[in-house]
C-alpha positions as a Markdown table, in Angstrom:
| # | Residue | x | y | z |
|---|---|---|---|---|
| 1 | Unk | -119.4 | 114.6 | -229.6 |
| 2 | Unk | -117.8 | 115.0 | -227.1 |
| 3 | Unk | -114.5 | 115.6 | -228.8 |
| 4 | Unk | -116.0 | 118.2 | -231.2 |
| 5 | Unk | -117.1 | 120.6 | -228.5 |
| 6 | Unk | -115.5 | 122.5 | -225.6 |
| 7 | Unk | -115.6 | 120.7 | -222.2 |
| 8 | Unk | -118.1 | 123.2 | -220.8 |
| 9 | Unk | -120.7 | 122.5 | -223.5 |
| 10 | Unk | -122.4 | 119.7 | -221.5 |
| 11 | Unk | -122.8 | 121.9 | -218.4 |
| 12 | Unk | -124.2 | 124.7 | -220.6 |
| 13 | Unk | -126.6 | 122.3 | -222.3 |
| 14 | Unk | -127.9 | 120.9 | -219.0 |
| 15 | Unk | -128.7 | 124.4 | -217.7 |
| 16 | Unk | -130.1 | 125.5 | -221.1 |
| 17 | Unk | -132.4 | 122.5 | -221.1 |
| 18 | Unk | -133.6 | 123.1 | -217.6 |
| 19 | Unk | -134.3 | 126.7 | -218.3 |
| 20 | Unk | -136.2 | 125.8 | -221.5 |
| 21 | Unk | -138.3 | 123.3 | -219.7 |
| 22 | Unk | -139.2 | 125.8 | -217.0 |
| 23 | Unk | -140.0 | 128.4 | -219.6 |
| 24 | Unk | -142.2 | 126.0 | -221.5 |
| 25 | Unk | -144.2 | 125.1 | -218.3 |
| 26 | Unk | -144.7 | 128.8 | -217.5 |
| 27 | Unk | -145.9 | 129.3 | -221.1 |
| 28 | Unk | -148.5 | 126.6 | -220.7 |
| 29 | Unk | -149.7 | 128.2 | -217.5 |
| 30 | Unk | -149.8 | 131.7 | -219.0 |
| 31 | Unk | -151.6 | 130.4 | -222.2 |
| 32 | Unk | -154.2 | 128.7 | -220.0 |
| 33 | Unk | -154.8 | 132.0 | -218.1 |
| 34 | Unk | -155.1 | 134.0 | -221.3 |
| 35 | Unk | -157.6 | 131.5 | -222.8 |
| 36 | Unk | -159.7 | 131.4 | -219.7 |
| 37 | Unk | -159.8 | 135.2 | -219.5 |
| 38 | Unk | -160.8 | 135.3 | -223.1 |
| 39 | Unk | -163.9 | 133.2 | -222.3 |
| 40 | Unk | -162.8 | 129.9 | -223.6 |
| 41 | Unk | -164.9 | 127.2 | -221.9 |
| 42 | Unk | -167.8 | 129.4 | -220.9 |
| 43 | Unk | -171.1 | 128.9 | -222.5 |
| 44 | Unk | -171.8 | 132.6 | -222.8 |
| 45 | Unk | -168.5 | 133.4 | -224.5 |
| 46 | Unk | -168.2 | 134.0 | -228.2 |
| 47 | Unk | -165.6 | 131.8 | -229.9 |
| 48 | Unk | -165.1 | 134.4 | -232.6 |
| 49 | Unk | -164.4 | 137.1 | -230.0 |
| 50 | Unk | -161.8 | 134.9 | -228.3 |
| 51 | Unk | -160.2 | 134.1 | -231.7 |
| 52 | Unk | -160.1 | 137.8 | -232.7 |
| 53 | Unk | -158.6 | 138.8 | -229.4 |
| 54 | Unk | -156.0 | 136.1 | -229.7 |
| 55 | Unk | -155.0 | 137.1 | -233.2 |
| 56 | Unk | -154.8 | 140.8 | -232.3 |
| 57 | Unk | -152.7 | 140.0 | -229.2 |
| 58 | Unk | -150.3 | 138.0 | -231.3 |
| 59 | Unk | -150.3 | 140.7 | -234.0 |
| 60 | Unk | -149.3 | 143.3 | -231.5 |
| 61 | Unk | -146.5 | 141.0 | -230.2 |
| 62 | Unk | -145.1 | 140.5 | -233.7 |
| 63 | Unk | -145.3 | 144.2 | -234.5 |
| 64 | Unk | -143.6 | 145.1 | -231.2 |
| 65 | Unk | -140.7 | 142.6 | -231.9 |
| 66 | Unk | -140.2 | 144.0 | -235.4 |
| 67 | Unk | -140.1 | 147.5 | -234.1 |
| 68 | Unk | -137.6 | 146.4 | -231.4 |
| 69 | Unk | -135.4 | 144.6 | -233.9 |
| 70 | Unk | -135.4 | 147.6 | -236.2 |
| 71 | Unk | -134.2 | 149.9 | -233.3 |
| 72 | Unk | -131.5 | 147.7 | -231.7 |
| 73 | Unk | -131.0 | 144.7 | -234.0 |
| 74 | Unk | -127.6 | 145.8 | -235.3 |
| 75 | Unk | -126.2 | 145.3 | -231.8 |
| 76 | Unk | -127.1 | 141.7 | -231.4 |
| 77 | Unk | -123.6 | 140.5 | -232.6 |
| 78 | Unk | -122.0 | 142.6 | -229.8 |
| 79 | Unk | -122.5 | 141.7 | -226.2 |
| 80 | Unk | -124.1 | 138.3 | -227.1 |
| 81 | Unk | -124.2 | 137.1 | -223.5 |
| 82 | Unk | -125.9 | 140.2 | -222.3 |
| 83 | Unk | -128.5 | 140.0 | -225.1 |
| 84 | Unk | -129.2 | 136.4 | -224.3 |
| 85 | Unk | -129.7 | 137.3 | -220.6 |
| 86 | Unk | -132.0 | 140.1 | -221.8 |
| 87 | Unk | -134.0 | 137.6 | -223.8 |
| 88 | Unk | -134.5 | 135.4 | -220.8 |
| 89 | Unk | -135.5 | 138.3 | -218.6 |
| 90 | Unk | -138.0 | 139.8 | -221.2 |
| 91 | Unk | -139.5 | 136.3 | -221.5 |
| 92 | Unk | -140.1 | 136.2 | -217.8 |
| 93 | Unk | -141.7 | 139.6 | -217.9 |
| 94 | Unk | -143.9 | 138.6 | -220.8 |
| 95 | Unk | -145.0 | 135.3 | -219.2 |
| 96 | Unk | -145.7 | 137.1 | -215.9 |
| 97 | Unk | -147.8 | 139.7 | -217.7 |
| 98 | Unk | -149.8 | 137.0 | -219.5 |
| 99 | Unk | -150.5 | 135.3 | -216.2 |
| 100 | Unk | -151.6 | 138.6 | -214.6 |
| 101 | Unk | -153.7 | 139.7 | -217.6 |
| 102 | Unk | -156.9 | 138.0 | -216.4 |
| 103 | Unk | -156.7 | 140.1 | -213.2 |
| 104 | Unk | -156.3 | 143.4 | -215.2 |
| 105 | Unk | -160.1 | 143.8 | -215.8 |
| 106 | Unk | -160.7 | 146.4 | -218.5 |
| 107 | Unk | -157.0 | 146.5 | -219.3 |
| 108 | Unk | -156.9 | 142.8 | -220.0 |
| 109 | Unk | -156.1 | 143.2 | -223.7 |
| 110 | Unk | -153.4 | 145.8 | -223.1 |
| 111 | Unk | -151.6 | 143.7 | -220.5 |
| 112 | Unk | -152.0 | 140.5 | -222.7 |
| 113 | Unk | -150.6 | 142.4 | -225.8 |
| 114 | Unk | -147.6 | 143.7 | -223.8 |
| 115 | Unk | -147.0 | 140.1 | -222.6 |
| 116 | Unk | -147.1 | 138.9 | -226.1 |
| 117 | Unk | -144.8 | 141.6 | -227.3 |
| 118 | Unk | -142.3 | 140.7 | -224.6 |
| 119 | Unk | -142.3 | 137.0 | -225.4 |
| 120 | Unk | -142.0 | 137.8 | -229.1 |
| 121 | Unk | -139.0 | 140.0 | -228.4 |
| 122 | Unk | -137.5 | 137.1 | -226.4 |
| 123 | Unk | -137.9 | 134.7 | -229.4 |
| 124 | Unk | -136.3 | 137.1 | -231.8 |
| 125 | Unk | -133.3 | 138.0 | -229.5 |
| 126 | Unk | -132.7 | 134.4 | -228.5 |
| 127 | Unk | -132.7 | 133.3 | -232.1 |
| 128 | Unk | -130.4 | 136.1 | -233.1 |
| 129 | Unk | -127.8 | 135.2 | -230.4 |
| 130 | Unk | -128.1 | 131.4 | -230.5 |
| 131 | Unk | -125.8 | 130.9 | -233.5 |
| 132 | Unk | -123.0 | 132.9 | -231.8 |
| 133 | Unk | -123.4 | 131.0 | -228.5 |
| 134 | Unk | -123.4 | 127.6 | -230.2 |
| 135 | Unk | -120.4 | 128.5 | -232.4 |
| 136 | Unk | -118.5 | 129.3 | -229.2 |
| 137 | Unk | -118.6 | 125.7 | -228.1 |
| 138 | Unk | -117.5 | 124.2 | -231.4 |
| 139 | Unk | -113.8 | 123.2 | -231.6 |
| 140 | Unk | -113.3 | 122.9 | -235.3 |
| 141 | Unk | -115.9 | 124.6 | -237.3 |
| 142 | Unk | -118.6 | 122.0 | -236.8 |
């Protein structure tokens, strides 16, 4: 580095790092909202109920991302930039749903599970496209 990558790599990496930091901070806020809505920190809340809700929410997220991958996964190598943009957008939707879930009342679990599904899809799509994007910046197969 810097001779082993294209000149635009540094600019890409700066923006990618800023985006990742913002996404990480939003994830902290949405996780706090989900935990509070699950009753964590309240004397009357059951820790077991909160743990089960958390596991079920994540389970729905994983199943949703597997279903999504089975339906459209063969297209990840085509239109890589569009899929990467989709990953960022679906992550924003998921984090927003997680932050709104505490206000959903009886539909809390449904909204939280949809949020988890969206963020799981983001992770899967971003991971699938990352290698192609990174390879684009390499000058000599590094």
